[in-house]
C-alpha positions, 0 to 999 in steps of 0.5 A, spaced: 813 460 597 811 460 604 811 466 608 814 467 615 808 467 620 812 472 625 813 480 624 817 484 628 817 491 628 822 496 629 824 498 636 821 504 640 823 507 646 818 508 650 821 514 654 823 518 648 816 517 645 813 519 652 817 526 652 816 527 645 809 527 645 808 530 652 802 535 651 805 542 652 802 548 655 803 551 648 797 549 645 793 547 651 789 542 647 787 536 651 787 530 647 793 525 649 798 521 644 799 514 647 802 510 641 807 510 635 804 507 629 807 503 624 804 503 617 804 496 614 801 492 608 799 485 611 794 480 608 793 473 608 796 473 601 803 476 603 804 474 610 803 469 616 801 461 615 795 457 613 793 451 616 788 447 613 783 442 615 777 438 612 772 443 615 776 450 616 782 453 614 786 457 619 791 463 618 795 465 623 800 471 624 804 473 630 806 481 631 811 483 636 813 490 638 818 489 643 816 493 650 809 495 648 804 496 653 799 494 648 798 493 641 792 495 636 791 494 629 787 498 623 784 493 618 782 496 611 778 492 605 775 488 611 770 483 608 769 477 611 764 471 609 759 468 613 761 464 619 768 466 618 772 469 624 778 473 626 781 473 633 786 477 636 790 474 642 795 476 647 801 471 647 803 474 654 796 474 658 791 470 653 786 476 652 782 475 646 779 480 642 773 477 637 770 474 634 770 479 628 765 476 623 761 478 617 757 482 622 763 487 622 763 488 615 761 496 613 761 500 607 767 503 609 771 497 610 775 499 615 775 495 622 779 499 628 781 494 633 782 495 641 788 495 644 791 488 646 795 488 652 802 486 652 808 486 646 806 480 642 799 478 639 797 473 635 792 474 629 788 468 627 783 468 621 778 462 621 774 461 614 770 455 612 772 451 607 765 452 603 765 459 604 761 463 599 767 467 598 774 468 600 775 473 606 779 479 605 783 484 610 789 488 610 792 490 616 795 497 614 797 500 621 800 497 627 800 501 633 805 500 639 803 503 646 808 507 649 804 510 655 801 504 658 793 505 657 793 497 659 794 494 665 792 487 667 789 487 660 785 494 661 789 500 664 793 503 669 789 504 675 789 511 677 793 514 672 789 521 672 791 526 677 789 524 684 784 530 685 779 527 679 773 524 682 770 517 679 763 518 676 759 514 681 762 518 687 756 522 692 758 529 689 756 526 682 748 524 684 743 526 679 748 525 673 746 518 672 743 519 666 748 523 662 754 519 665 751 514 660 752 518 654 760 519 655 765 515 651 772 514 651 775 515 644 781 512 641 783 515 634 786 512 629 790 507 634 794 513 637 790 518 640 785 519 646 779 524 647 772 523 650 765 524 647 758 525 648 752 522 645 747 527 643 739 526 642 736 529 635 729 532 635 726 525 631 728 521 637 730 516 632 736 513 636 741 516 631 748 514 634 751 521 634 757 523 638 759 530 639 767 531 640 772 536 639 774 537 632 782 537 634 780 530 636 777 527 629 778 532 623 778 527 617 773 522 615 779 517 615 780 518 623 772 518 624 772 511 620 778 508 624 776 511 631 774 506 637 768 508 642 768 505 649 762 506 653 761 504 660 768 505 662 767 507 669 769 504 676 762 501 680 763 505 686 767 512 688 774 510 691 776 517 692 783 520 691 789 515 692 784 509 695 784 503 691 779 503 685 776 497 681 777 497 673 771 498 668 768 494 663 772 494 657 767 490 653 762 495 650 766 498 644 764 500 637 769 501 631 768 506 626 763 512 625 762 517 619 764 525 619 757 529 619 759 536 621 765 540 623 769 546 624 776 548 626 774 555 628 769 553 633 772 546 635 767 541 634 765 535 630 759 531 630 760 523 627 755 518 627 757 511 629 757 506 624 753 501 629 747 503 634 750 501 640 746 495 643 741 496 648 745 492 653 750 498 653 745 502 656 747 508 652 744 515 653 742 520 648 744 527 652 739 533 651 741 539 649 740 547 650 742 551 644 741 558 648 747 562 648 746 564 656 752 562 661 750 556 665 749 557 672 753 551 674 756 546 670 759 539 670 763 535 665 764 528 664 770 525 661 776 520 661 782 524 663 789 520 660 784 515 658 782 513 665 776 511 667 770 516 667 771 522 671 766 528 673 768 535 674 764 540 677 763 548 677 758 551 682 759 558 679 757 561 672 761 560 666 763 566 662 764 567 655 771 568 652 776 567 647 780 561 647 785 563 642 786 567 636 786 561 632 778 560 634 772 564 633 772 570 638 768 569 644 766 562 642 768 558 648 765 557 655 770 559 660 770 555 667 774 559 672 775 554 677 773 547 678 770 545 685 771 538 684 775 534 679 779 537 673 780 535 666 787 533 663 790 530 657 784 525 654 779 529 656 778 533 650 771 533 647 768 531 654 761 534 654 759 540 658 752 540 662 749 546 665 744 546 671 739 542 668 744 536 665 743 539 658 749 539 654 752 546 652 759 545 649 765 540 649 772 541 651 777 544 647 783 545 652 785 549 658 790 550 663 786 546 669 790 541 673 790 538 680 795 543 682 791 549 679 784 548 678 783 554 673 781 556 666 778 550 662 775 552 655 769 549 652 766 550 645 759 553 645 754 548 643 749 555 641 754 557 636 756 550 633 748 550 632 748 554 626 753 559 626 755 557 619 750 555 614 753 549 611 750 543 613 757 540 614 759 546 619 753 546 623 749 541 628 742 544 626 741 540 620 743 533 624 740 534 630 734 538 628 732 533 622 724 535 623 726 543 623 722 544 629 726 550 631 726 548 639 731 551 643 732 545 648 731 538 647 730 532 653 735 526 653 733 519 653 736 512 653 737 509 646 732 504 645 727 508 649 720 505 648 722 498 649 723 494 655 730 493 655 733 487 659 729 484 665 730 477 668 725 472 667 723 466 671 718 461 672 718 460 679 712 463 683 712 467 689 709 461 693 714 456 690 720 453 695 725 449 691 726 442 692 731 436 689 727 430 687 730 423 686 728 418 681 725 412 685 724 405 682 721 401 688 727 401 693 732 403 688 734 410 687 736 412 680 738 419 681 735 426 680 729 428 675 733 434 674 740 431 673 745 425 673 741 419 673 741 412 671 734 412 668 736 415 661 734 422 662 740 426 658 737 433 657 732 437 661 728 443 659 724 449 662 719 452 657 718 460 657 712 463 654 713 470 650 708 472 646 713 475 641 720 476 641 726 477 645 734 476 646 737 471 651 744 474 654 745 468 659 741 463 664 742 462 671 741 455 674 740 454 681 745 448 682 742 443 688 747 438 687 754 438 685 760 433 685 766 434 680 770 428 678 774 431 672 776 438 669 773 435 662 766 435 665 761 440 661 754 441 660 751 443 654 746 449 655 742 449 649 736 454 646 730 451 642 724 454 639 718 450 639 711 450 641 709 444 646 717 441 646 724 443 644 724 442 636 729 447 633 736 448 635 737 455 636 744 455 640 748 451 644 754 453 648 758 448 653 760 450 660 765 446 665 762 444 671 768 445 675 766 452 676 759 451 678 757 452 686 752 448 689 746 450 693 747 457 689 745 460 683 750 460 677 750 465 672 752 462 665 753 468 660 752 466 652 758 468 648 753 471 643 745 473 644 740 468 642 734 471 638 727 468 639 720 468 637 715 466 641 715 460 645 722 457 646 726 452 651 732 453 655 735 446 656 742 443 659 744 437 656 749 432 661 751 427 656 758 430 657 759 429 664 764 423 666 763 417 671 763 420 678 760 426 676 753 429 680 749 435 678 742 436 679 738 443 679 733 445 684 725 444 682 719 448 684 716 444 690 709 446 687 704 441 691 698 445 690 699 447 683 699 443 677 702 448 672 708 445 668 714 448 665 719 442 666 721 437 660 725 431 660 728 427 654 730 420 654 731 415 648 724 416 647 724 423 646 721 429 650 716 428 656 713 433 661 715 432 668 707 431 670 707 426 665 710 421 670 705 422 675 709 424 680 706 427 687 705 435 686 705 434 678 707 440 675 713 443 676 719 448 674 726 448 674 730 454 678 732 458 672 733 465 671 734 468 664 736 475 662 732 477 656 733 483 652 730 487 647 723 484 649 717 486 644 710 485 648 713 479 653 707 475 656 709 472 662 715 476 664 716 478 671 712 484 673 717 488 677 713 494 681 716 500 683 711 502 688 708 499 694 704 502 699 709 503 704 715 503 699 718 505 692 724 501 689 727 504 683 730 504 678 727 497 677 730 493 674 737 496 675 743 496 670 750 497 670 753 500 677 746 504 678 744 504 686 737 501 688 734 507 692 729 504 697 724 510 699 719 508 705 713 512 708 715 511 715 722 511 718 726 505 717 726 501 723 733 498 723 738 498 717 742 492 720 736 488 719 735 490 712 736 483 708 737 481 700 735 474 698 736 471 692 731 466 689 734 460 693 733 464 699 740 465 700 742 472 703 746 476 699 752 480 701 749 487 699 752 494 701 747 498 704 747 505 706 742 510 709 740 517 706 736 519 711 731 516 716 726 514 710 731 512 704 736 506 703 741 505 698 743 498 696 749 497 691 749 490 687 756 491 684 759 484 684 752 480 684 750 476 678 744 478 674 737 476 676 731 477 681 732 479 688 728 480 694 729 486 699 726 485 706 726 491 711 721 493 716 719 501 717 714 503 722 713 496 724 711 494 717 714 488 714 716 490 707 718 485 701 720 488 694 722 484 688 728 487 684 731 486 678 739 487 677 742 487 670 750 488 670 
């Protein structure tokens, strides 16, 4: 008997739900309820429809909850075979979550999936016909968002109070590292809190997160929580001025509960997955001495909004939150000078004057009208007030039993080169587009469309060991598009002297490219490489009338070659064709991450005789700081160029006569040259940017 492929949930009155779950001042706890959850039991065996093909069997189920701002699901008994894929698609916006694959299999077999905007979604499961075993999953909960934590597929900009301060405002300067430790937590598909990653004395990148016990107080909630990192606006946007939404792609599902206490209101969970290096997560340092901080900052997600910061310039005091909690077990913030906390801020970390965590938020009465009285559990008491390992932080955060009272923070993956752009273009190279000429006949381009039979073009990269490729930029020289169906295939091969074993392929439509510009193409999944490898583009899918060519290095005095071409006879080097100048390189940039002892990567020096450029590489929303020995001659003449020599529109501000701040937000990943003059000296700094 076929099953209906559409499930419609009972009606939910959004306004009634908002009123019912509006946090009252009775408890003063600062978590927030945003969704109504329906228990269900839906699987590929009792619902939906299958569509069979010769290669892949596809199962589809539509889920509708009328009026929902978003829908999220919790899956149990989740176990997929290799090469199977699960997607969630909003029928309203086209937003896609997934693919979820065997990489998401876990010991708990629980998978919580981020909210999908709109009131209807499609669940689609794709399983190869030759799968090693039938995949299984059971949808056990459907949650109807009645509050509206999504907007334009993400969230309602500015839902938190107007007095809140974006984490990238000037008042937050110096908090860049601890900013990257804070995450938003969706708990069991229905509630929101904040949390902070914390370091441990083994410094082994264990992904521990500290939050409030009243947010996550059971193993089930820990398993069905979603942790979202880097959710922040790239710049300040004070008060009611327009803001830019944060990136919602850096999320992880599931954790396990390690220690908690209701009377101290703390919980420590360990993520099921170590955050990928491109999440740039920071493991916050801590201070377990029971002395009040002389000043404090708290970083959190009020009402599930983008990341905010609250600042108290005065000492905190010891106080009891309520009779339900340990006497004198909390730090009391009397008044916030900047920002406040709101529902959804619970679990957000409290950092002392040294940016070391000393507590996490339980609750309080502070709001934009009266910025007073917030309470944070004391890290010092949560450390070992109770002796049981499941009621203390000490056992987990001091596995070396070092008995230290303070520990510095560090970025996850410290000790590795995280992400850098890489290019074979040299400082002495200029770009060129070279035609194929046979006598008086022009046959197209050596690096693109032609009638000479070349269909694929490769750039060789020489790494001594390992890296992962996130994407590639092509310096497009010529472009003419005759059809919306015109694509090129970007491929990655291993190989020593020419492309040999295909590692990855992905198609990109050329109608989204720009000529005379660097075009960044982000891979859907990172590509792991070992040693030498090749990145290629194949033009066999281009249509009649299309033109595409990539710039080459104009390298007349150097015969170094990294450019390869393929025709019906196979691969050959550019210099094998005895062209003027011989060696050459394609104008390409890679974004390479998790690089293990790279050989040939660009060296981004942070120190020049006349200036310092830092951080370099930049990541995320960090600003580039340029400090010069001499006074900067003219801020208006500072210029930033890409590898094509194209001047970039970079926001530049001064912080004194010897310091510039450059905001690369919105730029493509890659290598840039910063040109300025200070004290009559011309300074050119090479910097790298990874969004």
